[in-house]
N, CA, C and O atoms as a Tinker XYZ file with bonds, in Angstrom:
   360  protein
     1  N    120.247000   96.925000   69.449000    73     2
     2  CA   119.351000   96.512000   70.521000    64     1     3
     3  C    117.908000   96.773000   70.086000    63     2     4     5
     4  O    117.625000   97.846000   69.551000    81     3
     5  N    117.014000   95.858000   70.291000    73     3     6
     6  CA   115.604000   95.962000   69.953000    64     5     7
     7  C    114.920000   96.941000   70.904000    63     6     8     9
     8  O    115.267000   96.995000   72.084000    81     7
     9  N    113.952000   97.718000   70.409000    73     7    10
    10  CA   113.288000   98.701000   71.267000    64     9    11
    11  C    112.545000   98.032000   72.419000    63    10    12    13
    12  O    112.375000   98.646000   73.472000    81    11
    13  N    112.095000   96.783000   72.244000    73    11    14
    14  CA   111.425000   96.064000   73.321000    64    13    15
    15  C    112.374000   95.696000   74.435000    63    14    16    17
    16  O    111.934000   95.414000   75.550000    81    15
    17  N    113.675000   95.691000   74.162000    73    15    18
    18  CA   114.673000   95.345000   75.166000    64    17    19
    19  C    115.267000   96.587000   75.826000    63    18    20    21
    20  O    116.209000   96.477000   76.610000    81    19
    21  N    114.736000   97.748000   75.523000    73    19    22
    22  CA   115.213000   98.983000   76.150000    64    21    23
    23  C    114.990000   98.890000   77.652000    63    22    24    25
    24  O    113.980000   98.352000   78.103000    81    23
    25  N    115.931000   99.412000   78.420000    73    23    26
    26  CA   115.819000   99.378000   79.877000    64    25    27
    27  C    115.277000  100.701000   80.391000    63    26    28    29
    28  O    115.731000  101.774000   79.993000    81    27
    29  N    114.293000  100.604000   81.289000    73    27    30
    30  CA   113.652000  101.789000   81.857000    64    29    31
    31  C    114.052000  101.958000   83.310000    63    30    32    33
    32  O    114.311000  100.979000   84.009000    81    31
    33  N    114.100000  103.194000   83.758000    73    31    34
    34  CA   114.388000  103.486000   85.162000    64    33    35
    35  C    113.100000  103.330000   85.981000    63    34    36    37
    36  O    112.009000  103.311000   85.413000    81    35
    37  N    113.220000  103.219000   87.308000    73    35    38
    38  CA   112.005000  103.176000   88.134000    64    37    39
    39  C    111.106000  104.397000   87.912000    63    38    40    41
    40  O    109.882000  104.275000   87.951000    81    39
    41  N    111.693000  105.558000   87.681000    73    39    42
    42  CA   110.905000  106.761000   87.432000    64    41    43
    43  C    110.102000  106.678000   86.142000    63    42    44    45
    44  O    108.956000  107.125000   86.085000    81    43
    45  N    110.709000  106.103000   85.104000    73    43    46
    46  CA   110.002000  105.955000   83.826000    64    45    47
    47  C    108.849000  104.958000   83.957000    63    46    48    49
    48  O    107.762000  105.179000   83.422000    81    47
    49  N    109.097000  103.858000   84.672000    73    47    50
    50  CA   108.050000  102.860000   84.892000    64    49    51
    51  C    106.935000  103.466000   85.742000    63    50    52    53
    52  O    105.753000  103.254000   85.469000    81    51
    53  N    107.314000  104.213000   86.761000    73    51    54
    54  CA   106.333000  104.850000   87.634000    64    53    55
    55  C    105.434000  105.794000   86.842000    63    54    56    57
    56  O    104.228000  105.843000   87.083000    81    55
    57  N    106.000000  106.534000   85.911000    73    55    58
    58  CA   105.203000  107.453000   85.101000    64    57    59
    59  C    104.193000  106.691000   84.251000    63    58    60    61
    60  O    103.067000  107.154000   84.070000    81    59
    61  N    104.577000  105.540000   83.732000    73    59    62
    62  CA   103.663000  104.745000   82.911000    64    61    63
    63  C    102.495000  104.200000   83.727000    63    62    64    65
    64  O    101.361000  104.167000   83.250000    81    63
    65  N    102.776000  103.772000   84.962000    73    63    66
    66  CA   101.742000  103.215000   85.835000    64    65    67
    67  C    101.051000  104.278000   86.692000    63    66    68    69
    68  O    100.069000  103.993000   87.376000    81    67
    69  N    101.574000  105.504000   86.646000    73    67    70
    70  CA   101.057000  106.622000   87.448000    64    69    71
    71  C    101.112000  106.315000   88.945000    63    70    72    73
    72  O    100.137000  106.485000   89.677000    81    71
    73  N    102.292000  105.855000   89.368000    73    71    74
    74  CA   102.559000  105.592000   90.778000    64    73    75
    75  C    103.883000  106.250000   91.137000    63    74    76    77
    76  O    104.574000  106.772000   90.263000    81    75
    77  N    104.238000  106.230000   92.409000    73    75    78
    78  CA   105.508000  106.766000   92.875000    64    77    79
    79  C    106.637000  105.796000   92.511000    63    78    80    81
    80  O    106.417000  104.585000   92.527000    81    79
    81  N    107.830000  106.286000   92.184000    73    79    82
    82  CA   108.951000  105.387000   91.885000    64    81    83
    83  C    109.253000  104.394000   93.009000    63    82    84    85
    84  O    109.694000  103.277000   92.739000    81    83
    85  N    109.023000  104.784000   94.261000    73    83    86
    86  CA   109.245000  103.858000   95.381000    64    85    87
    87  C    108.305000  102.658000   95.284000    63    86    88    89
    88  O    108.666000  101.555000   95.695000    81    87
    89  N    107.110000  102.862000   94.746000    73    87    90
    90  CA   106.162000  101.762000   94.572000    64    89    91
    91  C    106.721000  100.752000   93.579000    63    90    92    93
    92  O    106.623000   99.544000   93.796000    81    91
    93  N    107.303000  101.239000   92.500000    73    91    94
    94  CA   107.900000  100.358000   91.497000    64    93    95
    95  C    109.035000   99.558000   92.127000    63    94    96    97
    96  O    109.172000   98.363000   91.864000    81    95
    97  N    109.843000  100.204000   92.951000    73    95    98
    98  CA   110.937000   99.515000   93.636000    64    97    99
    99  C    110.395000   98.440000   94.569000    63    98   100   101
   100  O    110.967000   97.352000   94.651000    81    99
   101  N    109.296000   98.726000   95.278000    73    99   102
   102  CA   108.684000   97.720000   96.157000    64   101   103
   103  C    108.141000   96.546000   95.353000    63   102   104   105
   104  O    108.270000   95.395000   95.771000    81   103
   105  N    107.526000   96.831000   94.183000    73   103   106
   106  CA   107.035000   95.752000   93.329000    64   105   107
   107  C    108.182000   94.842000   92.920000    63   106   108   109
   108  O    108.041000   93.619000   92.926000    81   107
   109  N    109.314000   95.433000   92.564000    73   107   110
   110  CA   110.474000   94.643000   92.148000    64   109   111
   111  C    111.018000   93.818000   93.312000    63   110   112   113
   112  O    111.358000   92.648000   93.135000    81   111
   113  N    111.103000   94.411000   94.490000    73   111   114
   114  CA   111.611000   93.701000   95.665000    64   113   115
   115  C    110.701000   92.534000   96.038000    63   114   116   117
   116  O    111.168000   91.513000   96.544000    81   115
   117  N    109.396000   92.689000   95.786000    73   115   118
   118  CA   108.431000   91.635000   96.104000    64   117   119
   119  C    108.317000   90.601000   94.981000    63   118   120   121
   120  O    107.604000   89.609000   95.130000    81   119
   121  N    109.006000   90.820000   93.870000    73   119   122
   122  CA   108.963000   89.876000   92.762000    64   121   123
   123  C    107.745000   90.038000   91.861000    63   122   124   125
   124  O    107.450000   89.154000   91.056000    81   123
   125  N    107.049000   91.136000   91.985000    73   123   126
   126  CA   105.847000   91.365000   91.180000    64   125   127
   127  C    106.174000   91.873000   89.784000    63   126   128   129
   128  O    105.346000   91.783000   88.878000    81   127
   129  N    107.381000   92.407000   89.606000    73   127   130
   130  CA   107.853000   92.872000   88.308000    64   129   131
   131  C    109.344000   92.561000   88.252000    63   130   132   133
   132  O    110.069000   92.785000   89.221000    81   131
   133  N    109.791000   92.049000   87.124000    73   131   134
   134  CA   111.197000   91.687000   86.984000    64   133   135
   135  C    112.079000   92.911000   86.847000    63   134   136   137
   136  O    111.683000   93.912000   86.251000    81   135
   137  N    113.268000   92.826000   87.399000    73   135   138
   138  CA   114.210000   93.942000   87.279000    64   137   139
   139  C    115.616000   93.410000   87.081000    63   138   140   141
   140  O    115.923000   92.254000   87.369000    81   139
   141  N    116.449000   94.294000   86.581000    73   139   142
   142  CA   117.868000   94.007000   86.366000    64   141   143
   143  C    118.628000   95.016000   87.206000    63   142   144   145
   144  O    118.218000   96.172000   87.314000    81   143
   145  N    119.723000   94.591000   87.796000    73   143   146
   146  CA   120.562000   95.520000   88.570000    64   145   147
   147  C    121.744000   95.959000   87.722000    63   146   148   149
   148  O    122.396000   95.146000   87.068000    81   147
   149  N    122.007000   97.253000   87.744000    73   147   150
   150  CA   123.178000   97.788000   87.054000    64   149   151
   151  C    124.408000   97.495000   87.918000    63   150   152   153
   152  O    124.261000   97.133000   89.086000    81   151
   153  N    125.610000   97.644000   87.369000    73   151   154
   154  CA   126.805000   97.455000   88.199000    64   153   155
   155  C    126.822000   98.373000   89.421000    63   154   156   157
   156  O    127.427000   98.034000   90.438000    81   155
   157  N    126.173000   99.518000   89.332000    73   155   158
   158  CA   126.098000  100.444000   90.464000    64   157   159
   159  C    124.986000  100.114000   91.452000    63   158   160   161
   160  O    124.836000  100.805000   92.460000    81   159
   161  N    124.197000   99.059000   91.179000    73   159   162
   162  CA   123.151000   98.622000   92.090000    64   161   163
   163  C    121.775000   99.208000   91.833000    63   162   164   165
   164  O    120.848000   98.967000   92.605000    81   163
   165  N    121.626000   99.978000   90.753000    73   163   166
   166  CA   120.330000  100.571000   90.431000    64   165   167
   167  C    119.454000   99.569000   89.687000    63   166   168   169
   168  O    119.960000   98.694000   88.985000    81   167
   169  N    118.155000   99.698000   89.842000    73   167   170
   170  CA   117.227000   98.802000   89.156000    64   169   171
   171  C    116.872000   99.363000   87.780000    63   170   172   173
   172  O    116.723000  100.571000   87.595000    81   171
   173  N    116.742000   98.446000   86.824000    73   171   174
   174  CA   116.262000   98.780000   85.488000    64   173   175
   175  C    115.238000   97.722000   85.106000    63   174   176   177
   176  O    115.304000   96.582000   85.567000    81   175
   177  N    114.285000   98.115000   84.253000    73   175   178
   178  CA   113.176000   97.250000   83.891000    64   177   179
   179  C    113.088000   97.131000   82.383000    63   178   180   181
   180  O    113.204000   98.130000   81.672000    81   179
   181  N    112.882000   95.901000   81.880000    73   179   182
   182  CA   112.758000   95.684000   80.439000    64   181   183
   183  C    111.461000   96.316000   79.947000    63   182   184   185
   184  O    110.384000   96.053000   80.482000    81   183
   185  N    111.581000   97.155000   78.920000    73   183   186
   186  CA   110.408000   97.836000   78.388000    64   185   187
   187  C    109.358000   96.843000   77.903000    63   186   188   189
   188  O    108.163000   97.077000   78.087000    81   187
   189  N    109.775000   95.748000   77.293000    73   187   190
   190  CA   108.815000   94.768000   76.783000    64   189   191
   191  C    107.987000   94.165000   77.923000    63   190   192   193
   192  O    106.787000   93.945000   77.765000    81   191
   193  N    108.619000   93.900000   79.062000    73   191   194
   194  CA   107.892000   93.346000   80.214000    64   193   195
   195  C    106.942000   94.386000   80.807000    63   194   196   197
   196  O    105.816000   94.062000   81.182000    81   195
   197  N    107.398000   95.627000   80.889000    73   195   198
   198  CA   106.557000   96.696000   81.427000    64   197   199
   199  C    105.334000   96.893000   80.538000    63   198   200   201
   200  O    104.219000   97.034000   81.041000    81   199
   201  N    105.535000   96.905000   79.215000    73   199   202
   202  CA   104.408000   97.062000   78.285000    64   201   203
   203  C    103.422000   95.905000   78.436000    63   202   204   205
   204  O    102.210000   96.118000   78.393000    81   203
   205  N    103.929000   94.679000   78.613000    73   203   206
   206  CA   103.051000   93.521000   78.801000    64   205   207
   207  C    102.231000   93.675000   80.082000    63   206   208   209
   208  O    101.047000   93.338000   80.103000    81   207
   209  N    102.848000   94.177000   81.139000    73   207   210
   210  CA   102.127000   94.398000   82.399000    64   209   211
   211  C    101.045000   95.464000   82.225000    63   210   212   213
   212  O     99.942000   95.334000   82.755000    81   211
   213  N    101.370000   96.507000   81.485000    73   211   214
   214  CA   100.391000   97.563000   81.242000    64   213   215
   215  C     99.183000   97.040000   80.469000    63   214   216   217
   216  O     98.065000   97.523000   80.647000    81   215
   217  N     99.416000   96.055000   79.615000    73   215   218
   218  CA    98.339000   95.474000   78.809000    64   217   219
   219  C     97.636000   94.334000   79.533000    63   218   220   221
   220  O     96.759000   93.685000   78.964000    81   219
   221  N     98.016000   94.087000   80.787000    73   219   222
   222  CA    97.341000   93.071000   81.579000    64   221   223
   223  C     97.795000   91.658000   81.316000    63   222   224   225
   224  O     97.055000   90.713000   81.590000    81   223
   225  N     98.996000   91.486000   80.790000    73   223   226
   226  CA    99.486000   90.154000   80.450000    64   225   227
   227  C    100.536000   89.638000   81.413000    63   226   228   229
   228  O    101.227000   88.671000   81.095000    81   227
   229  N    100.678000   90.248000   82.574000    73   227   230
   230  CA   101.755000   89.836000   83.458000    64   229   231
   231  C    101.300000   89.569000   84.868000    63   230   232   233
   232  O    100.108000   89.582000   85.174000    81   231
   233  N    102.279000   89.326000   85.726000    73   231   234
   234  CA   102.006000   88.930000   87.103000    64   233   235
   235  C    101.578000   90.092000   87.994000    63   234   236   237
   236  O    101.003000   89.856000   89.056000    81   235
   237  N    101.832000   91.310000   87.607000    73   235   238
   238  CA   101.505000   92.452000   88.453000    64   237   239
   239  C    100.003000   92.541000   88.711000    63   238   240   241
   240  O     99.592000   92.724000   89.857000    81   239
   241  N     99.177000   92.415000   87.674000    73   239   242
   242  CA    97.728000   92.496000   87.836000    64   241   243
   243  C     97.191000   91.377000   88.713000    63   242   244   245
   244  O     96.312000   91.607000   89.544000    81   243
   245  N     97.712000   90.168000   88.536000    73   243   246
   246  CA    97.249000   89.037000   89.339000    64   245   247
   247  C     97.535000   89.278000   90.810000    63   246   248   249
   248  O     96.677000   89.036000   91.659000    81   247
   249  N     98.731000   89.752000   91.118000    73   247   250
   250  CA    99.099000   89.986000   92.517000    64   249   251
   251  C     98.318000   91.157000   93.093000    63   250   252   253
   252  O     97.928000   91.119000   94.261000    81   251
   253  N     98.082000   92.194000   92.304000    73   251   254
   254  CA    97.341000   93.357000   92.801000    64   253   255
   255  C     95.930000   92.976000   93.199000    63   254   256   257
   256  O     95.432000   93.454000   94.218000    81   255
   257  N     95.279000   92.137000   92.430000    73   255   258
   258  CA    93.912000   91.757000   92.730000    64   257   259
   259  C     93.781000   91.056000   94.061000    63   258   260   261
   260  O     92.751000   91.176000   94.724000    81   259
   261  N     94.800000   90.328000   94.462000    73   259   262
   262  CA    94.751000   89.587000   95.713000    64   261   263
   263  C     95.068000   90.472000   96.902000    63   262   264   265
   264  O     94.677000   90.142000   98.022000    81   263
   265  N     95.762000   91.587000   96.703000    73   263   266
   266  CA    96.222000   92.389000   97.822000    64   265   267
   267  C     95.473000   93.693000   97.987000    63   266   268   269
   268  O     95.910000   94.547000   98.758000    81   267
   269  N     94.387000   93.877000   97.311000    73   267   270
   270  CA    93.629000   95.119000   97.466000    64   269   271
   271  C     93.038000   95.189000   98.863000    63   270   272   273
   272  O     92.524000   94.190000   99.366000    81   271
   273  N     93.102000   96.334000   99.487000    73   271   274
   274  CA    92.578000   96.448000  100.855000    64   273   275
   275  C     91.061000   96.392000  100.873000    63   274   276   277
   276  O     90.396000   96.792000   99.918000    81   275
   277  N     90.534000   95.896000  101.961000    73   275   278
   278  CA    89.104000   95.876000  102.184000    64   277   279
   279  C     88.735000   97.243000  102.753000    63   278   280   281
   280  O     89.222000   97.616000  103.820000    81   279
   281  N     87.902000   97.977000  102.074000    73   279   282
   282  CA    87.574000   99.338000  102.492000    64   281   283
   283  C     86.379000   99.381000  103.431000    63   282   284   285
   284  O     85.585000  100.321000  103.374000    81   283
   285  N     86.238000   98.392000  104.282000    73   283   286
   286  CA    85.112000   98.324000  105.202000    64   285   287
   287  C     85.259000   99.305000  106.353000    63   286   288   289
   288  O     84.277000   99.579000  107.044000    81   287
   289  N     86.427000   99.833000  106.578000    73   287   290
   290  CA    86.650000  100.769000  107.672000    64   289   291
   291  C     87.151000  100.053000  108.906000    63   290   292   293
   292  O     87.387000   98.846000  108.871000    81   291
   293  N     87.315000  100.777000  109.992000    73   291   294
   294  CA    87.848000  100.163000  111.210000    64   293   295
   295  C     86.842000   99.209000  111.836000    63   294   296   297
   296  O     85.631000   99.335000  111.650000    81   295
   297  N     87.372000   98.265000  112.572000    73   295   298
   298  CA    86.513000   97.284000  113.229000    64   297   299
   299  C     85.683000   97.961000  114.307000    63   298   300   301
   300  O     86.166000   98.845000  115.015000    81   299
   301  N     84.441000   97.542000  114.423000    73   299   302
   302  CA    83.546000   98.099000  115.442000    64   301   303
   303  C     83.796000   97.389000  116.763000    63   302   304   305
   304  O     84.202000   96.227000  116.768000    81   303
   305  N     83.563000   98.059000  117.874000    73   303   306
   306  CA    83.723000   97.399000  119.172000    64   305   307
   307  C     82.763000   96.219000  119.277000    63   306   308   309
   308  O     81.654000   96.264000  118.746000    81   307
   309  N     83.194000   95.167000  119.963000    73   307   310
   310  CA    82.385000   93.962000  120.032000    64   309   311
   311  C     81.581000   93.838000  121.313000    63   310   312   313
   312  O     80.738000   92.946000  121.410000    81   311
   313  N     81.800000   94.664000  122.263000    73   311   314
   314  CA    81.035000   94.532000  123.500000    64   313   315
   315  C     81.096000   95.789000  124.322000    63   314   316   317
   316  O     81.729000   96.768000  123.925000    81   315
   317  N     80.433000   95.774000  125.484000    73   315   318
   318  CA    80.472000   96.970000  126.333000    64   317   319
   319  C     81.876000   97.192000  126.868000    63   318   320   321
   320  O     82.617000   96.242000  127.118000    81   319
   321  N     82.220000   98.421000  127.036000    73   319   322
   322  CA    83.554000   98.744000  127.531000    64   321   323
   323  C     83.589000  100.174000  127.997000    63   322   324   325
   324  O     82.585000  100.882000  127.923000    81   323
   325  N     84.721000  100.602000  128.471000    73   323   326
   326  CA    84.831000  101.949000  129.026000    64   325   327
   327  C     84.817000  103.037000  127.966000    63   326   328   329
   328  O     84.680000  104.211000  128.310000    81   327
   329  N     84.954000  102.698000  126.697000    73   327   330
   330  CA    84.993000  103.710000  125.635000    64   329   331
   331  C     86.418000  104.091000  125.326000    63   330   332   333
   332  O     87.353000  103.483000  125.848000    81   331
   333  N     86.599000  105.089000  124.487000    73   331   334
   334  CA    87.948000  105.500000  124.112000    64   333   335
   335  C     88.754000  105.974000  125.303000    63   334   336   337
   336  O     88.210000  106.526000  126.259000    81   335
   337  N     90.040000  105.755000  125.234000    73   335   338
   338  CA    90.931000  106.110000  126.339000    64   337   339
   339  C     90.945000  107.608000  126.603000    63   338   340   341
   340  O     91.155000  108.032000  127.739000    81   339
   341  N     90.726000  108.411000  125.574000    73   339   342
   342  CA    90.778000  109.851000  125.766000    64   341   343
   343  C     89.388000  110.477000  125.929000    63   342   344   345
   344  O     89.248000  111.691000  125.783000    81   343
   345  N     88.363000  109.679000  126.227000    73   343   346
   346  CA    87.008000  110.208000  126.382000    64   345   347
   347  C     86.969000  111.154000  127.593000    63   346   348   349
   348  O     87.501000  110.839000  128.657000    81   347
   349  N     86.356000  112.270000  127.417000    73   347   350
   350  CA    86.215000  113.234000  128.495000    64   349   351
   351  C     87.401000  114.152000  128.698000    63   350   352   353
   352  O     87.422000  114.940000  129.643000    81   351
   353  N     88.388000  114.058000  127.822000    73   351   354
   354  CA    89.571000  114.917000  127.974000    64   353   355
   355  C     89.278000  116.357000  127.589000    63   354   356   357
   356  O     89.985000  117.261000  128.033000    81   355
   357  N     88.260000  116.594000  126.779000    73   355   358
   358  CA    88.016000  117.946000  126.268000    64   357   359
   359  C     86.742000  118.513000  126.815000    63   358   360
   360  O     86.380000  119.644000  126.491000    81   359
C-alpha cells in the first residue's frame, strides 16, 4: 500500500488541522472532506487527500471561506422599545 493511501482516523486528521475530532466528522458529513466507512461504521480519511487539503488544494478551504461568521456582533435595536425584558430586576 502506498503511504499516500494510508487511512487516518478522525483524531489523526483533527490533530493535523488543530481542531476537535467532532469537527472533522462534521466536515465529512457535510461533504467538505471525503471519507471511507469501515465495516464497523467508523470514518477513515485518505492521507493523500488530507495532505492536499492542508496545502490548500482541496474543497475544504473553498467551503470554509464562504461560511466564516461575520464578527459584527449582535444586531442593534432598530427603534424605541421597552428595553430588555429583565431591566430593573436588580
